[in-house]
C-alpha positions in Angstrom: 8.2 151.0 8.5 11.8 150.4 9.1 11.3 150.4 12.8 8.4 148.0 12.4 10.5 145.7 10.3 13.3 145.8 12.8 10.9 145.0 15.6 9.4 142.1 13.7 12.9 140.7 13.0 13.7 141.0 16.6 10.5 139.2 17.5 11.4 136.5 15.1 14.8 136.1 16.6 13.4 135.9 20.0 11.0 133.2 18.8 13.8 131.1 17.0 16.4 130.8 19.8 14.3 129.3 22.5 13.3 126.3 20.3 16.9 125.7 19.3 18.0 125.7 22.9 15.3 123.2 23.7 16.5 121.0 20.9 20.1 121.3 22.1 19.0 120.6 25.7 17.1 117.5 24.6 20.1 116.3 22.5 22.3 116.9 25.5 20.1 114.9 27.7 20.0 112.1 25.2 23.8 112.1 25.0 24.0 112.1 28.8 21.6 109.2 29.0 23.5 107.3 26.4 26.7 108.0 28.2 25.2 106.9 31.5 23.8 103.8 29.9 27.2 103.1 28.3 29.0 103.6 31.6 26.5 101.3 33.3 26.7 98.7 30.6 30.5 98.9 30.8 30.3 98.5 34.5 28.0 95.5 34.3 30.0 94.1 31.4 33.2 94.4 33.4 31.5 92.7 36.3 30.2 90.0 34.0 33.5 89.6 32.3 35.2 89.4 35.7 32.7 86.6 36.8 33.2 84.8 33.5 37.0 84.9 33.9 36.6 83.5 37.3 34.2 80.8 36.0 36.6 80.2 33.1 39.5 79.8 35.6 37.4 77.4 37.6 36.5 75.5 34.4 40.1 75.3 33.4 41.0 74.0 36.9 38.2 71.4 36.5 39.4 70.5 33.1 42.9 70.0 34.5 41.4 67.8 37.2 39.4 65.9 34.5 42.5 65.5 32.4 44.3 64.0 35.4 41.3 61.7 36.0 41.2 60.8 32.3 44.9 59.9 32.3 44.3 57.8 35.4 41.3 56.2 33.8 43.3 55.4 30.7 46.0 53.9 32.7 43.4 51.9 34.6 41.8 50.9 31.3 45.2 49.8 30.0 45.7 47.7 33.1 42.2 46.3 32.8 42.8 45.3 29.2 46.0 43.6 30.1 44.2 41.8 32.9 41.3 40.8 30.6 43.9 39.5 28.0 45.5 37.5 30.8 42.1 36.2 31.9 41.1 35.4 28.3 44.3 33.4 27.9 43.6 31.7 31.1 40.0 31.0 30.1 41.1 29.5 26.8 43.6 27.3 28.6 40.9 26.3 31.0 38.5 25.6 28.1 41.0 23.5 26.3 41.7 21.6 29.5 38.0 21.2 30.1 37.5 19.8 26.5 40.4 17.4 27.0 38.9 16.3 30.3 35.4 16.0 28.7 36.9 13.9 25.8 38.7 11.7 28.3 35.5 11.5 30.4 33.5 10.4 27.3 36.2 7.8 26.4 36.1 6.5 30.0 32.3 6.4 29.9 32.4 4.5 26.6 34.8 2.0 28.1 32.7 1.8 31.2 29.6 1.1 29.1 31.4 -1.5 27.1 32.7 -3.1 30.2 29.2 -3.0 31.7 27.7 -4.6 28.6 30.5 -7.3 28.6 29.8 -7.9 32.3 26.1 -8.2 31.6 26.8 -10.6 28.7 29.1 -12.6 30.9 26.4 -12.6 33.6 23.8 -13.9 31.1 26.2 -16.5 29.8 26.8 -17.6 33.4 23.1 -17.8 34.0 22.6 -19.7 30.8 25.5 -22.1 31.7 24.0 -22.5 35.2 20.6 -23.3 33.7 22.3 -25.6 31.2 24.2 -27.3 33.9 21.0 -27.9 35.9 19.3 -29.2 32.8 22.3 -31.5 32.0 22.3 -32.8 35.6 18.6 -33.5 35.3 19.1 -35.2 31.9 22.0 -37.2 33.3 19.8 -38.4 36.1 17.1 -39.2 33.6 19.6 -40.9 31.3 20.7 -43.1 34.2 17.2 -44.1 34.9 16.5 -44.6 31.2 19.7 -46.6 30.9 18.5 -49.1 33.5 15.2 -49.3 31.8 16.9 -49.6 28.4 18.9 -52.6 29.5 15.7 -54.3 30.6 14.1 -53.3 27.3 17.1 -54.6 25.3 16.7 -57.9 26.9 13.0 -57.9 26.1 13.7 -56.8 22.6 16.3 -59.5 22.1 13.7 -62.1 23.0 11.1 -60.4 20.7 13.7 -60.3 17.9 14.2 -64.0 18.2 10.5 -64.5 18.0 10.3 -62.1 15.0 13.0 -64.1 13.2 11.0 -67.2 13.7 7.9 -65.4 12.4 9.9 -64.0 9.4 10.9 -67.5 8.5 7.3 -68.5 8.5 6.3 -65.4 6.6 9.0 -66.0 3.9 7.7 -69.4 3.4 4.1 -68.0 3.1 5.4 -65.2 0.8 6.9 -67.7 -1.6 3.6 -69.5 -1.7 1.8 -66.2 -2.2 4.2 -65.2 -5.1 3.3 -68.4 -6.9 -0.3 -67.7 -6.3 0.2 -64.0 -7.5 1.7 -65.1 -10.7 -1.3 -67.3 -11.3 -3.6 -64.4 -10.4 -1.7 -62.0 -12.8 -2.6 -64.3 -15.6 -6.2 -64.4 -14.4 -6.3 -60.5 -14.1 -4.8 -60.0 -17.6 -7.4 -62.3 -19.0 -10.1 -60.4 -17.0 -8.7 -57.1 -18.4 -9.0 -58.3 -21.9 -12.5 -59.5 -21.3 -13.4 -56.1 -19.7 -12.0 -54.2 -22.6 -13.9 -56.4 -25.0 -17.1 -55.8 -22.9 -16.5 -52.0 -22.9 -15.9 -52.0 -26.6 -19.1 -53.9 -27.0 -20.9 -51.4 -24.8 -19.5 -48.5 -26.8 -20.4 -50.2 -30.1 -23.9 -50.8 -28.7 -24.2 -47.2 -27.6 -23.0 -46.1 -31.0 -25.6 -48.2 -32.6 -28.3 -46.7 -30.4 -26.9 -43.2 -31.1 -26.9 -43.8 -34.8 -30.5 -45.1 -34.6 -31.5 -42.1 -32.4 -29.9 -39.6 -34.9 -31.4 -41.5 -37.8 -34.9 -41.4 -36.4 -34.4 -37.7 -35.5 -33.3 -36.9 -39.0 -36.4 -38.7 -40.3 -38.7 -36.9 -37.9 -37.3 -33.5 -38.4 -36.7 -33.7 -42.1 -33.7 -32.5 -44.1 -33.3 -28.9 -42.7 -30.2 -26.8 -43.2 -30.5 -25.4 -39.7 -30.6 -28.9 -38.0 -27.5 -31.1 -38.8 -25.6 -34.1 -37.5 -21.9 -33.3 -36.9 -20.0 -36.3 -35.8 -21.6 -37.8 -32.7 -23.7 -34.6 -32.1 -27.1 -33.4 -33.2 -26.8 -29.6 -33.9 -29.7 -27.1 -33.7 -29.1 -23.6 -34.8 -30.2 -21.2 -32.0 -32.6 -19.4 -34.3 -34.7 -22.6 -34.5 -35.3 -22.7 -30.8 -34.8 -19.1 -29.4 -35.4 -15.5 -30.3 -32.3 -13.3 -30.4 -30.7 -12.6 -27.0 -33.4 -14.7 -25.2 -33.4 -18.1 -23.5 -37.1 -18.9 -23.6 -38.1 -21.6 -26.1 -40.3 -20.4 -29.0 -43.2 -22.3 -30.4 -41.2 -23.8 -33.3 -38.4 -24.9 -31.0 -40.9 -26.7 -28.7 -42.2 -28.6 -31.6 -38.7 -29.6 -32.7 -37.7 -30.7 -29.2 -41.0 -32.6 -28.8 -39.9 -34.8 -31.7 -36.5 -35.2 -30.0 -38.1 -36.3 -26.7 -40.5 -38.7 -28.5 -37.6 -40.3 -30.4 -35.4 -40.5 -27.3 -38.2 -42.2 -25.3 -38.7 -44.7 -28.1 -35.0 -45.5 -28.4 -34.3 -45.5 -24.6 -36.9 -48.2 -24.1 -34.7 -50.6 -26.0 -31.4 -49.6 -24.4 -30.3 -52.2 -21.8 -30.5 -50.9 -18.2 -26.8 -51.8 -17.6 -25.8 -49.3 -20.3 -25.4 -46.0 -18.4 -26.3 -43.4 -21.0 -27.0 -39.6 -20.8 -28.1 -37.0 -23.2 -25.8 -34.0 -22.9 -27.2 -30.6 -24.0 -24.5 -28.0 -24.8 -25.3 -24.3 -25.3 -23.0 -22.2 -27.6 -23.0 -18.5 -28.6 -21.2 -16.4 -31.2 -18.4 -13.9 -30.3 -20.7 -10.9 -30.1 -20.7 -9.9 -26.3 -23.9 -9.5 -24.4 -24.3 -7.6 -21.2 -27.8 -7.3 -19.8 -29.3 -7.6 -16.3 -30.5 -11.1 -17.1 -27.3 -12.3 -19.0 -24.2 -10.4 -17.9 -22.1 -12.4 -20.4 -22.4 -15.1 -23.1 -21.7 -17.8 -20.4 -25.0 -17.1 -18.7 -26.9 -16.9 -22.0 -25.5 -20.3 -23.3 -26.1 -22.0 -19.9 -29.7 -20.6 -19.7 -30.5 -21.9 -23.2 -29.1 -25.4 -22.4 -31.2 -25.4 -19.1 -34.3 -24.4 -21.0 -33.9 -27.4 -23.4 -33.3 -29.8 -20.5 -36.3 -28.5 -18.6 -38.6 -29.0 -21.6 -37.3 -32.5 -22.2 -38.0 -33.3 -18.6 -41.5 -32.0 -19.1 -41.8 -34.3 -22.2 -41.0 -37.4 -20.0 -37.2 -37.7 -20.2 -35.8 -38.7 -16.7 -33.7 -35.9 -15.1 -31.0 -38.5 -14.3 -30.5 -39.0 -18.1 -29.9 -35.3 -18.9 -27.1 -32.8 -18.3 -26.8 -29.1 -19.3 -23.5 -27.3 -20.1 -22.9 -23.7 -21.3 -19.7 -22.9 -23.3 -20.3 -19.3 -24.2 -18.4 -18.3 -27.3 -15.3 -20.3 -26.5 -16.0 -23.5 -28.6 -16.7 -22.2 -32.1 -17.1 -24.6 -35.1 -16.4 -21.7 -37.6 -13.4 -19.5 -36.9 -14.4 -16.8 -39.4 -16.0 -13.5 -38.3 -18.8 -13.1 -40.8 -22.5 -13.4 -40.4 -22.6 -17.0 -41.7 -19.9 -18.1 -39.1 -21.8 -16.3 -36.3 -25.0 -18.1 -37.3 -23.3 -21.5 -37.3 -21.6 -20.8 -33.9 -25.0 -19.9 -32.3 -26.2 -23.5 -31.6 -27.6 -26.1 -29.3 -25.8 -29.5 -29.5 -27.3 -32.9 -28.3 -24.9 -35.7 -27.6 -25.9 -39.2 -26.6 -23.0 -40.5 -24.5 -22.1 -42.6 -21.4 -21.5 -41.4 -17.9 
């Protein structure tokens, strides 16, 4: 058993050592590889460092050259700046000189224009004077001719003046005679004026007499009505007697009343002398209430239309048109200035007035 155990241990030892040796061998190979790699890397690193040193040396040399070039450029820049400063100063001097020259040139141009204008004005004046001289020369020649003609005319006028003086003497004598006759005629004219005034007064009195007779007969024919009145020298009809509200057509009652007026006027006019020039004036009046319709835009049209309706009806009843006249006054001739219904009714009226032309 002991021998077996020793054998087994010997076998184990034989089995353990070869694996350890392999491991050491492998480790040794790795170390050798690492060393070789390190040596190679050191070699290449040294070569690279050597190349970098040479490149750095070259770069330093180039930097030195660039420094020299930069110094030269700085010097050149400094020189250029000095040159630019000198050129700027020269340019400013040139600009100021140019401005002064431009100002002087403008002043010279202004003087030149003024001188040109003066020369043109003098030229025009000379042309005007030349034309004036020609005109004066022509006038002088004409005056000379006229002077000769004037002397002949003066002689003729002197003879005519002498004849006129003789005629004036005769006229003065005739004028004295005419003045005496004029005084006599003034006396005659004054007497004729008095006679004419008396005749006119007689005609007015005669017309007043016929007017009174006309109004009296009308009053008898129409009766004592409150809506038909005599006011002074006028016969007044209230509009309600003749027309409907806001209308200009005569109603039946109005026609009857106007028929009496026409009958009375024909009776009176037959006795009025032909030389008495009379007319019957028909005046239309309204109240202050405005009207605005298609037929009557204002009270003027309404009052005029009513007066014309009365005139046309009287013509139909036999009154000559030459003896009639129609007038419209609107609301502008009231007989009652109040503003109540009574005043409005009184102001709405038709007036008849027998008068002379």
